[in-house]
N, C-alpha and C positions, 0 to 999 in steps of 0.2 A: 697431092696426097701421096701417101706410100702404100704399098702393098708388100706383103712378105708370106712365104710359105716354109712349114718346117715340116719336114718329110723324114720319115723312118722306115728304112726298107732292109729285109733280111730273112733269113731262114727262120722257122719256128724254134724258139729257145735260144737265140742268140743275143737276148738282152735289150730288144727294142723297148719294150713297155719300161724297163727299169731306166733305161737313157732317157726315156721322155718324160716319165712321171717321177721317179727317184723314190725316196722316201721322206719321212718328215724331217729327220737329220742330214740328209744329203739329197736335196731335192734335184729333179731333172731338168731338162731343157725347157719344158713347158712352163713349169711354175717360175722358172729363174727368168725366162723371156717375159712372162706376163708381169712380173715384179718390176723388170726393168722398164717395160713400156709405160706402166702406170705411174712410174716414179718420174718419168720423163715427162709425161703430160701434166704432172702434178707441179713439176718444177717451171714447166713453160707457163702454166697458168698463175704461178707466182709472178712472173715477169711481164705478162700480158694477160690481164684477166678477162679481155674481150675476146680471145681466141675460144674457138669451139673444137671439139674433137668428137669423132665418131670411130667406135672400135666394133668390128664385126669378126666374129670367130665362128669357124667350122672345125669340127673334131671328127673325123670319119675314119672308118677302118675299111680296107679293101681286103677281102680274104676269100679265096676260091671264086675269084671274078664277081663276087656280091660286095655291094657298097653299103655299109651300115653307118647310120649317123650315132655317134657315141654320145651326143648330148640330148638325144631324144629320149623322154621318160618312157617307161614301161606301157603307161596308158596310151601314150601317143602311138606306140610300136603296135599295140593292140588294135587301136581303133583304124590304123592304116592297112592292116593285114588284108580287109576285104577290098580294097580300092587298088586299081591298076596303077603302074608308074603314070600314066598319061594324066589321070584324075587328080594327083597329088599337086 
């Protein structure tokens, strides 16, 4: 299998979010990477239909030494507030 990590680091206001997400007219790294990944999988499936693929994604923010899951819904965040890190 393959593993990849896409990391954006820099001071506040330096353009990290824009570089990662972009705009509808000018997509950033994350949407372009995702599109290329799924296109490659689709192309491989056309060649070998017996292959299977598994894609897992994490999208996190580390700010002021706190880790936040950016894919977590507001309802999930609200229900997790009362639990300790070990319980999750």
